[in-house]
N, C-alpha and C positions, 0 to 999 in steps of 0.2 A: 369342627368336623375334620377327620383325618383324610388325607388324600389317598387315592387308590394305590399309589406307589408306596406310601408309608405302610399301608396295610399289607401289601405284597411282600415288602422287605421284612416285616415282622411276623408274618403268619406262621412260619415254621417253628420259631421259638415260642410263639404263643401256644401252639398246639402241644409242643414238647412240655411246656410248663404244667400241663394237666396230667402227665404220666408219672405218677408217684412223686415222692419227696425228692428223689434223685433228679427227675426231669425238671422239677421246679428249680433246684440248685443250678443245674446246667443252663437253664433259660436265664436265670439271674446273672450268672457269670458271663454268658454270651451277650447279654444286653447291657452290661456295665459301660462299655465304651460308646456304643451307638445311641443308647437310650431311645430306642424306638417306642413311640407312644402306644402303638397297638400291642406290642409285646408287654410293655409295662402294665397296661390295663389288665391283661389276662394273668400276669404274674400276681397282681394285687388280688384278683378274684380267687386264684388258687390258694394264696396265703390265707384268705378268709375261710376257704373250704377246709383247709387243714385245721384251723381253729375250731370250726364246726365239728370236725371229726374227733378232735381231742375232747371237746365238750360231750359229744355223744358217748365216747368210750368211758370217760369218767362217770357220766351219769349211769351208764349201764353197770359199771363195776361197783359204784358206791351208793347210788340212790335207788334206782329202779330199773331192772333189766328190760321191762317192756318199754318204758319211756326212752331208755338209751337206744333200743332197737328202732323205735319210731324216729328218733333224731338221726340215727345212722341212715335210715331210708331217705329222709329229707335231704341229708347231706349228699347221698348218692345221686338223687334226682337233680340236685343243684349242680353237681359235678357234670352230669350228662348235659345239662343246660349250658354250662360254661364251655365245655368242649365243643358242643354242637355249634355255638355261635362263633367260636374261634375258627372252626372249619369253614363256616359260612362267611367269614371275613367281616364279622360284626362285633362292635364293641358294646355289647348289651349287658348291663349288670344283672347279676342274679337277683330274682325278685325279692322284695322286702329288705334284704340286708346288703345286697351288692354295692349300693351307693355308699354305705358305711365303710365297706372294705376299701373302696377308692379313697375315702377320706382318711381312714386310719393308716393306710400304707402309702400315702401320697409321696413320700420321700424316696420311693423305689423307682 
């Protein structure tokens, strides 16, 4: 469990990581030196969301536009979920796949 101080120190960059790819890059750069666990958690979640977005876009373009749209909506709902929990100062993974994102990107 993370201390409240750790969460407070990392909250701003955790929230910034959810605002576009540029926000994610900024959060990664700002977190390189300190390696705040709360910020790192949310950076890993957003990286996973970007992967989900890429999958939804590729699906929409090359497989089925309806399926791609459904995947995009799921990705958007997951993005809201992640941002909401960053604001609430919680390290709660995105349902179903969030724990995998933590595992896949554990080196960040």
